[in-house]
C-alpha positions in Angstrom: 103.6 11.3 118.7 104.2 13.1 122.1 105.6 16.6 121.8 109.3 16.8 122.4 110.2 18.2 125.9 112.1 21.5 126.2 114.8 21.3 128.9 116.8 24.0 130.7 120.4 22.8 130.7 123.3 23.9 132.9 126.2 24.7 130.5 128.7 24.3 133.3 127.9 20.6 133.6 125.8 19.7 130.6 123.1 18.4 132.8 119.4 19.0 132.5 118.0 21.3 135.2 114.2 21.2 134.6 111.7 20.6 131.8 110.4 24.0 131.0 107.9 23.3 128.2 107.3 21.2 125.2 108.0 22.2 121.5 105.1 23.9 119.9 103.1 22.2 117.1 102.1 23.9 113.9 98.6 24.3 115.3 99.9 25.9 118.5 102.0 28.3 116.5 99.0 29.3 114.6 97.1 29.9 117.8 99.9 32.1 119.3 100.2 34.1 116.0 96.4 34.6 115.8 96.4 35.7 119.4 99.0 38.3 118.7 97.2 39.5 115.6 94.1 39.9 117.6 95.9 42.1 120.2 97.2 44.6 117.8 94.5 47.1 118.2 95.4 47.6 121.9 98.7 49.1 120.7 97.1 51.7 118.4 97.1 54.2 121.2 100.7 55.6 121.5 100.1 56.6 125.2 99.2 52.9 126.1 102.2 51.7 124.1 104.6 53.9 126.0 103.1 53.2 129.3 103.4 49.4 128.5 107.0 49.6 127.6 107.8 51.5 130.8 105.8 49.1 132.9 107.7 46.2 131.3 111.0 47.8 132.3 109.7 48.2 135.8 108.6 44.6 136.0 111.9 43.4 134.8 113.8 45.5 137.3 111.6 44.4 140.0 112.6 40.8 139.4 116.2 41.4 138.8 117.6 39.0 141.4 115.5 36.1 140.2 116.0 36.8 136.5 119.8 37.0 136.9 119.9 33.8 138.8 117.9 32.0 136.2 119.9 33.5 133.3 123.2 32.5 134.9 122.1 29.0 135.5 121.2 28.6 131.9 124.1 30.6 130.2 127.0 30.7 132.7 127.6 34.4 131.7 128.0 35.4 135.3 125.9 37.8 137.6 128.0 40.9 136.8 127.6 40.6 133.1 123.9 39.6 133.3 123.0 42.4 135.7 124.5 44.9 133.3 122.8 43.4 130.4 119.4 43.5 132.2 120.0 47.1 133.0 120.7 47.8 129.3 117.5 46.0 128.3 115.3 48.1 130.7 117.0 51.3 129.5 116.2 50.3 125.9 112.5 49.7 126.8 112.3 53.1 128.3 114.2 54.7 125.4 111.6 53.3 123.0 108.8 54.6 125.2 110.3 58.1 124.9 110.5 57.7 121.1 106.8 56.7 121.0 105.9 59.7 123.2 107.8 62.1 120.9 106.2 60.7 117.8 108.9 61.8 115.2 109.3 58.2 114.1 105.9 58.6 112.3 107.6 60.9 109.7 104.4 63.0 109.3 104.4 65.1 106.1 101.6 67.3 105.0 101.4 69.0 101.6 98.5 71.3 100.7 97.4 71.6 97.1 99.6 73.7 94.8 98.2 74.3 91.4 101.2 76.5 90.3 103.7 73.5 90.6 104.6 71.5 87.6 103.0 69.1 87.6 100.3 70.4 90.1 100.5 69.0 93.6 97.3 67.6 95.1 96.5 67.4 98.8 99.0 64.8 100.1 99.5 63.6 103.7 102.0 60.8 104.6 103.0 59.0 107.7 104.0 55.5 108.8 101.9 52.6 110.2 102.8 49.4 111.8 103.3 46.3 109.6 101.6 43.7 111.9 102.8 40.7 113.8 106.6 40.5 114.0 108.5 37.2 114.5 111.5 37.5 116.8 114.2 34.8 116.9 116.2 35.0 120.1 120.0 35.1 120.2 122.0 32.8 122.4 124.7 35.2 123.5 122.4 38.0 124.9 119.6 36.3 126.9 118.1 39.7 127.8 119.2 42.3 125.2 118.6 40.2 122.2 116.1 37.9 123.4 112.4 38.0 124.6 112.4 41.5 125.9 115.4 42.7 123.7 115.8 45.3 121.0 113.7 43.5 118.3 110.8 43.1 120.7 111.0 46.6 122.2 111.3 48.3 118.8 108.4 46.3 117.3 106.0 47.0 120.3 107.1 50.6 120.0 106.1 50.6 116.4 102.7 49.2 117.3 103.4 45.6 116.3 102.6 42.6 118.4 105.4 40.1 118.7 105.8 36.3 118.7 109.2 35.2 120.0 110.8 32.0 119.1 112.7 31.1 122.3 116.3 30.1 122.2 117.0 26.7 123.4 119.9 27.9 125.6 117.7 29.8 127.9 114.1 28.5 127.8 113.4 28.9 131.5 114.4 32.6 131.4 112.4 33.1 128.3 109.2 31.8 130.0 109.9 34.0 133.0 110.5 37.2 131.0 107.4 36.7 128.7 105.2 36.3 131.9 106.5 39.6 133.2 105.8 41.3 129.9 102.3 40.0 129.9 101.8 41.2 133.4 102.9 44.7 132.3 100.6 44.5 129.3 97.6 43.6 131.5 98.3 46.6 133.7 97.4 48.8 130.7 94.6 46.9 129.3 96.6 45.3 126.6 95.8 41.5 125.9 98.6 39.2 127.0 98.7 37.7 123.4 100.5 40.9 122.4 103.7 39.0 123.3 103.7 35.3 122.3 106.4 32.7 122.9 107.0 29.4 121.1 109.7 26.7 121.6 111.3 24.3 119.1 113.0 24.3 115.8 110.0 23.3 113.7 108.0 26.1 115.5 110.5 28.6 114.2 110.0 27.3 110.7 106.2 27.4 111.0 106.4 30.9 112.4 108.3 32.4 109.4 105.7 30.8 107.1 102.6 32.0 108.8 100.5 34.3 106.7 99.7 36.6 109.6 103.4 37.2 110.3 104.4 40.6 108.6 108.1 40.7 109.3 110.8 39.0 111.3 114.0 39.8 113.2 116.8 37.3 113.8 120.2 37.2 115.5 122.2 34.0 115.0 124.3 32.0 112.7 124.8 32.6 108.9 123.3 29.1 108.2 120.2 29.4 110.3 119.6 33.1 109.4 120.0 32.4 105.7 117.5 29.5 105.8 114.9 31.7 107.4 115.8 34.7 105.1 115.2 32.4 102.1 111.9 31.0 103.6 110.7 34.7 104.2 111.3 35.5 100.5 109.7 32.3 99.2 106.4 32.9 100.9 103.4 33.5 98.6 103.7 37.0 100.1 107.3 37.7 100.9 108.0 39.7 104.1 110.9 41.8 105.3 113.5 39.7 107.2 116.0 41.7 109.3 118.7 39.2 110.2 122.1 39.6 111.9 124.0 36.4 110.7 127.8 36.8 111.3 130.7 39.1 111.4 134.5 39.0 111.4 135.0 42.6 112.6 138.4 43.3 111.2 141.0 45.5 112.9 143.9 47.3 111.1 146.8 48.2 113.3 149.1 50.7 111.4 152.9 50.4 111.8 153.0 53.7 113.5 150.3 52.7 116.0 152.1 49.5 116.8 155.4 51.4 117.3 153.8 53.9 119.5 151.7 51.8 121.9 152.1 48.1 121.2 151.6 47.0 124.8 148.3 49.0 125.1 147.0 47.7 121.8 147.8 44.0 122.5 146.2 44.2 126.0 143.1 45.9 124.6 142.7 43.3 121.8 143.0 40.5 124.3 140.3 42.0 126.5 138.0 42.6 123.5 138.5 39.1 121.9 138.0 37.2 125.3 135.1 39.3 126.6 132.2 37.0 127.5 134.4 34.1 126.4 134.6 35.4 122.9 130.8 35.1 122.4 130.1 38.7 121.3 128.9 39.3 117.8 131.3 42.2 117.5 134.4 40.3 118.7 137.4 41.3 116.6 138.2 38.1 114.7 140.8 39.2 112.2 143.6 41.6 113.1 146.1 43.0 110.6 149.4 43.7 112.4 152.6 44.7 110.7 155.6 42.4 110.4 158.7 43.6 112.2 159.7 44.7 115.6 156.7 46.9 116.4 154.3 44.1 115.4 156.3 41.6 117.5 156.0 43.8 120.5 152.1 43.9 120.1 152.1 40.1 119.8 154.1 39.7 123.0 151.7 41.9 124.8 148.7 39.9 123.4 150.4 36.7 124.3 150.9 37.8 127.9 147.4 38.9 128.3 145.7 36.0 126.6 147.8 33.6 128.6 146.4 35.1 131.8 142.8 34.7 130.8 141.0 32.0 132.7 139.2 29.2 130.8 135.5 29.8 130.5 132.2 28.0 129.8 130.5 28.6 126.4 126.7 28.9 126.1 126.2 25.2 125.3 128.2 22.1 124.6 127.3 22.2 120.8 129.0 25.5 120.6 132.0 24.1 122.5 132.3 21.3 120.1 132.1 23.7 117.1 134.7 26.0 118.6 137.2 23.1 119.2 136.6 21.8 115.7 136.9 25.2 114.1 140.1 26.1 115.9 141.7 22.7 115.0 140.8 23.1 111.3 142.2 26.6 111.1 145.3 25.8 113.1 146.1 22.9 110.6 146.4 25.2 107.6 149.9 25.9 106.2 151.9 28.7 107.8 149.3 29.0 110.6 150.9 29.2 114.0 149.4 29.2 117.6 151.4 31.4 119.9 148.7 30.7 122.5 146.8 27.6 121.6 143.0 27.9 122.0 141.3 24.7 122.9 139.7 22.6 125.7 140.2 24.1 129.1 138.6 21.2 130.8 135.7 18.9 130.4 133.2 21.8 130.1 135.4 24.8 129.4 137.5 26.3 126.7 140.8 28.3 126.8 141.5 31.5 124.8 144.2 31.8 122.3 145.1 33.2 118.9 146.4 32.2 115.6 148.9 33.9 113.3 149.3 33.8 109.6 151.2 35.8 106.9 148.7 38.3 105.3 149.8 37.2 101.9 148.0 33.9 102.5 144.8 35.8 102.8 145.2 38.1 99.8 144.2 35.5 97.2 141.5 33.0 97.1 142.6 29.5 98.5 142.5 27.1 101.4 143.1 30.0 103.9 139.6 31.4 103.1 138.5 29.7 106.3 140.3 32.3 108.2 138.0 34.9 106.8 135.0 33.3 108.4 133.8 33.9 112.0 134.8 31.5 114.7 132.5 31.8 117.6 134.5 31.8 120.9 137.7 33.2 122.4 140.0 33.1 119.4 141.3 35.6 116.9 143.4 35.5 113.7 146.4 37.8 113.5 147.6 38.4 109.9 151.1 39.8 109.7 151.5 42.2 106.7 154.3 43.6 104.8 153.3 47.0 103.4 150.1 48.8 102.7 149.4 46.8 99.5 148.9 43.6 101.5 146.4 45.4 103.9 144.4 46.6 100.9 144.5 43.1 99.3 143.2 41.5 102.4 140.4 44.1 103.0 139.2 43.7 99.4 138.5 40.0 100.2 136.4 40.5 103.2 132.7 40.0 103.5 130.4 42.5 105.2 130.8 43.2 108.9 129.0 44.8 111.8 132.2 46.7 112.6 135.7 47.6 111.3 138.4 49.2 113.4 141.6 51.0 112.9 144.3 51.6 115.4 146.2 54.8 114.5 149.2 56.7 116.0 148.6 60.1 117.6 150.0 61.8 114.4 147.7 59.7 112.2 144.7 60.4 114.3 145.5 64.1 113.9 145.2 63.9 110.1 148.8 63.1 109.1 149.5 59.9 107.2 147.0 57.3 105.8 144.4 57.6 108.6 141.6 59.1 106.4 142.5 56.7 103.6 142.3 53.7 105.8 138.9 54.9 107.1 137.6 55.2 103.6 138.8 51.6 102.9 137.1 50.2 105.9 133.7 52.2 105.4 132.4 49.9 102.7 133.0 46.9 104.9 130.9 47.7 108.0 128.1 49.5 109.6 130.2 50.9 112.5 133.8 52.1 111.9 136.0 52.7 115.0 139.1 54.6 115.5 141.5 53.7 118.4 138.7 51.7 120.2 137.5 48.2 120.4 134.2 47.0 118.9 132.8 45.0 121.9 130.2 47.1 123.6 127.3 48.4 121.5 125.9 51.6 123.1 122.1 52.1 123.0 122.0 55.6 121.5 120.2 57.5 118.9 123.3 57.6 116.6 124.0 53.9 116.9 124.1 51.6 114.0 124.3 47.8 114.6 124.2 46.3 111.2 126.3 46.1 108.1 126.6 44.6 104.6 125.7 41.0 104.1 126.3 38.6 105.8 126.5 40.9 108.8 122.9 41.6 108.3 120.3 41.0 105.6 119.1 44.6 105.4 120.4 48.2 105.8 118.7 48.7 109.2 120.0 48.7 112.7 118.9 46.5 115.5 120.2 48.8 118.2 119.2 52.4 118.8 116.1 54.4 118.2 116.0 54.0 114.4 115.5 50.2 114.9 111.8 51.1 115.1 111.8 51.8 111.3 112.1 48.1 110.4 108.5 47.5 111.5 106.7 50.4 109.8 105.6 51.2 106.3 104.7 54.6 104.8 101.2 55.3 103.5 100.0 58.6 101.8 96.4 59.9 101.6 95.5 62.0 98.7 92.5 64.3 98.6 91.1 62.9 101.8 88.6 65.2 103.6 90.0 66.4 106.9 87.2 64.7 108.9 88.3 61.3 107.6 92.0 61.6 108.2 93.8 60.1 111.1 94.5 62.7 113.9 98.2 62.4 113.0 97.6 64.0 109.6 95.1 66.8 110.3 96.0 70.5 109.8 95.5 71.5 113.4 97.9 68.7 114.7 95.9 67.7 117.7 98.6 65.3 118.9 101.3 67.9 118.7 103.6 65.7 116.5 106.8 66.8 114.9 106.0 67.1 111.2 107.0 68.7 107.9 104.1 71.0 106.9 104.0 72.5 103.4 107.7 72.0 103.1 108.6 73.6 106.6 109.9 71.4 109.5 107.8 72.0 112.6 108.7 70.8 116.1 
């Protein structure tokens, strides 16, 4: 049987643009993984690794115009958004190159023998080594930053792990273009092009997670797809780490004092956050707890005005559009759910933004309204009107894990008066990033960033954004009693590589 074609599709029209490739067979997946495995030695040199990452950023920047054009044709995200996302991706590659140069991620610890300790301490030297080939599953909504050259790939390469990317079907042409640029950058530094592999097709993704030479995986996508791969990773004869981002509601609590103080500002900010990128951000605020009464009414008026002024937009593909329309209709049909601005079809290929309201009491106990506690991908949010602090607590206790949780406080509450600290403590168990008087859309690439959260937000405690994302692809190993001449240079007493380390209990830099 002939291999299925892989088409690049214009989401603005639903029409096929060009055939990009064919779906990979099991044999082809095997060849790509083995090619990546064979290239791993080329990444052993940290200097080569860092130079490769910087060259990749240079190559991407050098093709900015063409990359953005192709990305926009496949995703309809627009040149402004895509240019910014590409800049973020290049910054991230260079940031990981700096991390590789510094070497602190190796966590070098050297302990000399101490016979006076109880029990006695032998000569022990510990650091971290790369796991091996990493499978990366591209996301639909970030064709640069969470795709072929995105954070999973950049952090894995920085750790010394070759990568095989399973292309997302929403941007296959862009994926082919980006992987060719990464391979060119690799060749500039003597790294075999197999260090970054690419496969297309659903079955190829299944074969990839099962391949015995794949040592770990990174995924960004739906709960259903991510959970299936997570289970497959655990069911292997040798289970492997699976770092998946699956879904998030990203709750927001607006206190009564905050609503009374700045209802218009909060309403407009919420509208901007929930409709950003046509509501296709993984950190879109999907559930907002707003007080009943006049203050909350003012916030809803501001939200209504701002959302009503939002233009219809194109989702990443027509399947997502169909799911959005069906999901909104099902939620809107529940008892006591109202639609002040009805989200739905904006045209044959577009969707219009809107929001739903429901009494918070409906969400406080298990029942048919549980659907409102699940993410709905697209430009819609649910506003739950609460009467009193007890209802807020009752709803929060029912929420699954999230990437973010936000509280909007008044100036007095932010200064430590009132329940601000208490609400922060209630939100902390729910999410990996807790915001005060901000909006969750926009994930800064910074050393202190954490983009992850309790399940189902992610399947591990790691972050996929920021410098510590590299830790996902490393494992510690300790040498005991090894002669100096046999040790890797990272663990020798004279520290020939000048690495940050803890030496006999003292931190050296």
